[in-house]
C-alpha positions as CSV (number, residue, x, y, z in Angstrom):
1,X,106.2,116.2,133.6
2,X,109.9,115.5,134.1
3,X,112.0,116.9,131.3
4,X,114.0,113.7,131.0
5,X,110.8,111.8,130.5
6,X,109.7,114.2,127.8
7,X,113.0,113.8,126.0
8,X,112.8,110.0,126.3
9,X,109.3,109.9,124.8
10,X,110.4,112.2,121.9
11,X,113.4,110.0,121.2
12,X,111.3,106.9,121.3
13,X,108.8,108.4,118.9
14,X,111.4,109.8,116.4
15,X,113.8,106.9,116.4
16,X,111.2,104.1,116.4
17,X,110.6,101.5,119.1
18,X,112.9,98.9,117.5
19,X,115.9,101.3,117.6
20,X,115.3,102.3,121.1
21,X,114.7,99.2,123.2
22,X,115.0,95.4,122.7
23,X,111.3,94.9,122.8
24,X,108.2,96.3,121.1
25,X,104.6,97.1,122.2
26,X,101.9,96.3,119.7
27,X,98.4,97.7,119.9
28,X,96.0,95.0,118.7
29,X,93.8,96.5,116.0
30,X,95.5,99.8,116.4
31,X,93.3,100.6,119.4
32,X,94.5,102.7,122.2
33,X,94.5,101.0,125.6
34,X,91.8,102.2,128.1
35,X,92.6,105.0,130.6
36,X,95.0,104.1,133.2
37,X,97.2,102.0,130.9
38,X,100.5,103.1,129.6
39,X,100.6,106.1,127.4
40,X,99.9,105.4,123.7
41,X,103.0,106.1,121.6
42,X,102.6,105.7,117.8
43,X,105.3,103.4,116.5
44,X,106.7,102.9,113.0
45,X,107.4,99.5,111.5
46,X,108.2,98.4,108.0
47,X,105.3,97.5,105.7
48,X,104.7,93.9,104.6
49,X,106.7,94.0,101.3
50,X,109.1,91.2,100.7
51,X,112.2,92.0,98.5
52,X,114.3,89.0,97.5
53,X,115.5,90.6,94.3
54,X,119.2,91.6,94.2
55,X,119.2,94.4,91.7
56,X,117.2,97.5,90.8
57,X,116.9,99.2,87.4
58,X,119.4,101.8,88.5
59,X,122.1,99.8,90.3
60,X,122.2,96.7,88.0
61,X,125.1,97.7,85.8
62,X,127.5,99.0,88.5
63,X,126.6,96.4,91.0
64,X,126.8,93.5,88.6
65,X,130.1,94.7,87.1
66,X,131.6,95.0,90.6
67,X,130.5,91.5,91.6
68,X,131.8,90.0,88.3
69,X,135.2,91.7,88.6
70,X,135.5,90.4,92.1
71,X,136.3,87.1,90.5
72,X,140.1,86.7,90.2
73,X,139.9,85.4,86.6
74,X,137.8,88.3,85.4
75,X,139.9,90.8,87.2
76,X,143.1,89.3,85.8
77,X,142.0,89.5,82.2
78,X,140.8,93.0,82.8
79,X,144.3,94.0,83.9
80,X,145.8,92.3,80.9
81,X,143.4,94.1,78.6
82,X,144.2,97.5,80.1
83,X,148.0,96.8,79.9
84,X,147.6,95.9,76.2
85,X,145.7,99.2,75.6
86,X,148.3,101.3,77.4
87,X,151.5,99.6,76.4
88,X,152.6,98.6,72.9
89,X,152.5,94.8,73.0
90,X,153.0,92.2,70.2
91,X,149.4,90.9,70.8
92,X,146.3,92.9,70.0
93,X,144.0,94.0,73.0
94,X,141.2,92.3,71.1
95,X,142.6,88.8,72.0
96,X,141.9,89.4,75.7
97,X,139.2,92.0,75.5
98,X,136.7,90.2,73.3
99,X,136.5,87.0,75.3
100,X,136.2,89.0,78.5
101,X,133.5,91.2,77.1
102,X,131.6,88.1,75.9
103,X,131.8,86.4,79.3
104,X,130.8,89.5,81.2
105,X,127.9,90.2,78.9
106,X,126.5,86.7,78.9
107,X,126.8,86.5,82.7
108,X,125.1,89.8,83.1
109,X,122.2,88.8,80.9
110,X,121.7,85.5,82.8
111,X,121.8,87.2,86.2
112,X,119.5,90.0,85.0
113,X,117.0,87.5,83.8
114,X,117.1,85.5,87.1
115,X,116.7,88.8,89.1
116,X,113.7,89.8,86.9
117,X,112.0,86.5,87.8
118,X,112.6,87.3,91.5
119,X,111.0,90.7,91.0
120,X,108.0,89.0,89.4
121,X,107.8,86.5,92.3
122,X,108.1,89.4,94.8
123,X,105.3,91.4,93.1
124,X,103.0,88.4,93.0
125,X,103.6,87.7,96.7
126,X,103.2,91.4,97.7
127,X,100.0,91.7,95.8
128,X,98.3,88.6,97.2
129,X,94.9,89.5,98.7
130,X,94.7,89.3,102.5
131,X,91.5,89.5,104.7
132,X,91.7,91.6,107.8
133,X,89.2,93.1,110.3
134,X,88.3,96.8,110.1
135,X,85.5,98.3,112.1
136,X,83.9,94.8,112.7
137,X,83.9,93.9,109.0
138,X,86.0,91.7,106.8
139,X,88.0,93.8,104.3
140,X,90.4,92.7,101.6
141,X,93.6,94.4,100.7
142,X,97.0,93.6,99.2
143,X,99.6,91.8,101.4
144,X,102.1,94.6,101.1
145,X,99.7,97.0,102.8
146,X,99.5,95.0,106.0
147,X,100.8,96.8,109.1
148,X,101.9,95.7,112.5
149,X,98.8,95.5,114.7
150,X,96.4,94.5,111.9
151,X,94.0,91.6,112.8
152,X,94.1,89.1,109.9
153,X,91.9,86.2,109.0
154,X,93.5,83.2,107.3
155,X,91.5,80.3,105.8
156,X,92.4,76.7,105.4
157,X,95.2,75.9,102.9
158,X,96.2,79.6,102.8
159,X,99.7,80.8,103.7
160,X,100.2,83.2,106.6
161,X,101.0,86.6,105.1
162,X,103.2,87.7,108.0
163,X,104.2,86.6,111.5
164,X,101.0,86.5,113.6
165,X,100.0,86.0,117.2
166,X,97.2,83.3,117.2
167,X,94.1,84.8,118.7
168,X,91.3,82.3,117.9
169,X,90.2,79.7,115.4
170,X,87.1,77.9,114.2
171,X,88.0,74.9,116.3
172,X,86.3,74.8,119.7
173,X,89.5,74.0,121.6
174,X,91.3,77.1,120.2
175,X,94.0,75.1,118.2
176,X,95.0,75.0,114.6
177,X,97.3,72.8,112.5
178,X,100.0,74.2,110.3
179,X,102.7,72.9,108.0
180,X,106.1,74.6,107.8
181,X,107.7,72.7,104.9
182,X,108.7,75.9,103.2
183,X,110.5,77.1,106.3
184,X,112.2,74.1,107.8
185,X,111.4,71.2,105.4
186,X,109.1,69.4,107.9
187,X,105.9,68.3,106.2
188,X,104.2,67.0,109.4
189,X,101.3,69.0,110.9
190,X,102.2,71.1,114.0
191,X,99.6,72.2,116.5
192,X,99.5,75.8,117.7
193,X,97.4,77.2,120.5
194,X,95.4,80.4,120.7
195,X,95.6,82.9,123.5
196,X,93.5,81.6,126.4
197,X,91.5,84.8,126.8
198,X,90.8,85.3,123.1
199,X,90.1,81.8,121.8
200,X,86.4,82.3,122.3
201,X,86.2,85.1,119.8
202,X,84.9,83.4,116.7
203,X,83.3,86.3,114.8
204,X,84.5,89.5,113.2
205,X,82.5,91.6,115.7
206,X,84.0,89.7,118.7
207,X,87.5,90.2,117.4
208,X,86.9,93.9,116.7
209,X,85.8,94.4,120.3
210,X,89.2,93.1,121.6
211,X,91.3,95.6,123.6
212,X,94.8,94.3,124.1
213,X,98.5,95.1,123.8
214,X,101.3,92.7,123.0
215,X,104.8,93.1,124.4
216,X,107.4,91.0,122.6
217,X,111.0,90.7,121.6
218,X,112.4,92.4,118.6
219,X,112.6,90.3,115.4
220,X,115.2,87.6,115.4
221,X,115.7,84.7,113.0
222,X,115.3,81.7,115.3
223,X,112.2,79.9,114.1
224,X,111.6,78.1,117.3
225,X,112.1,80.9,119.8
226,X,109.7,83.6,120.8
227,X,109.1,85.4,124.0
228,X,106.3,87.9,124.8
229,X,103.1,88.6,126.7
230,X,99.6,89.8,125.9
231,X,97.7,92.2,128.1
232,X,93.9,91.8,127.6
233,X,91.8,94.7,128.9
234,X,88.4,93.7,130.1
235,X,86.0,95.5,132.4
236,X,88.4,95.2,135.3
237,X,90.9,98.0,136.0
238,X,93.9,95.7,135.7
239,X,94.5,93.8,132.4
240,X,94.7,90.0,132.2
241,X,98.3,89.1,131.4
242,X,99.2,85.9,129.5
243,X,102.6,84.7,128.5
244,X,103.3,84.1,124.8
245,X,105.6,81.5,123.3
246,X,106.4,79.9,120.0
247,X,103.2,77.8,120.3
248,X,101.2,81.0,119.9
249,X,103.2,82.3,116.9
250,X,102.2,81.6,113.3
251,X,105.1,82.2,110.9
252,X,105.0,83.7,107.5
253,X,105.4,81.0,104.9
254,X,103.6,78.3,107.0
255,X,100.3,77.0,105.7
256,X,97.0,76.5,107.6
257,X,95.7,72.9,107.6
258,X,92.7,71.1,108.9
259,X,91.3,74.3,110.3
260,X,88.5,76.3,108.6
261,X,89.9,79.7,109.6
262,X,91.9,81.6,112.2
263,X,92.3,85.1,113.5
264,X,95.7,86.5,114.3
265,X,97.4,89.9,114.9
266,X,100.4,90.9,112.9
267,X,103.6,91.4,115.0
268,X,106.4,91.1,112.4
269,X,105.9,92.2,108.8
270,X,107.9,92.3,105.6
271,X,111.6,92.0,106.0
272,X,111.3,91.6,109.8
273,X,109.5,88.3,109.6
274,X,111.5,85.2,110.6
275,X,111.3,83.9,107.1
276,X,112.8,87.0,105.7
277,X,115.5,87.1,108.4
278,X,116.5,83.6,107.5
279,X,116.7,84.5,103.8
280,X,120.2,84.7,102.7
281,X,120.8,87.3,100.0
282,X,121.5,85.7,96.6
283,X,125.2,86.0,95.9
284,X,127.5,84.7,93.2
285,X,129.0,81.3,93.7
286,X,132.7,81.5,94.1
287,X,135.3,78.8,94.6
288,X,137.3,78.3,97.8
289,X,140.3,79.9,96.1
290,X,138.4,83.0,95.2
291,X,137.0,83.4,98.7
């Protein structure tokens, strides 16, 4: 084998696919493609944990103090307090230090409580039970343990646990209806379409027998844009190649409606989902003057 090819494969394995190219290859159900297909290269992706909290136990005090003293008013009174401590002034340092300490303490308690609520919400979301296919059987595990390539089953009125490629549904025409109110505010039902060559797989055994790979773009925040393709390996030597678009993509945060169940394969998980990429980190509100 050419040395340059070996070096490329090693870099691709060590650095991770997402750091190496602008696309990713996903092995549906973590199955290696049949002989003659591209070489199987294990890839590493983030797990399905969502983290919306701003602080941790260890960084709360320094990070919160830094953000509070970014405010011009707080920084100004801090300087006045330090000057009164260092230089002999007619006024006591308590006159500026005590109000500043009170404001900083109350604000820190308020922000700490709000962040604790976010931690609770994150834990509840990450520990939600999710059904996925393993060895032809339906297994339940926590949402945070989902991995890219897992085949997931979602029932009616459940929320999609990650970004999925729609493989099949209980509807004969291979469609499903979803609402995306939590993503874009639209409450109307949207129709999505299963992959043409997999929409007939209605049981766990059928789905478990699927041999396919998905090639798609790296995560990006546009909710209405997705480009990829799926290679379905049948008995023929050459795979059946189908294009994938946004109509085949089920987004995390959307809810399944008017459909008994669907099967989908995870392609973006955790903080790489479109919902997470659109999430703007909680920051302190500042006036235009402070900005």
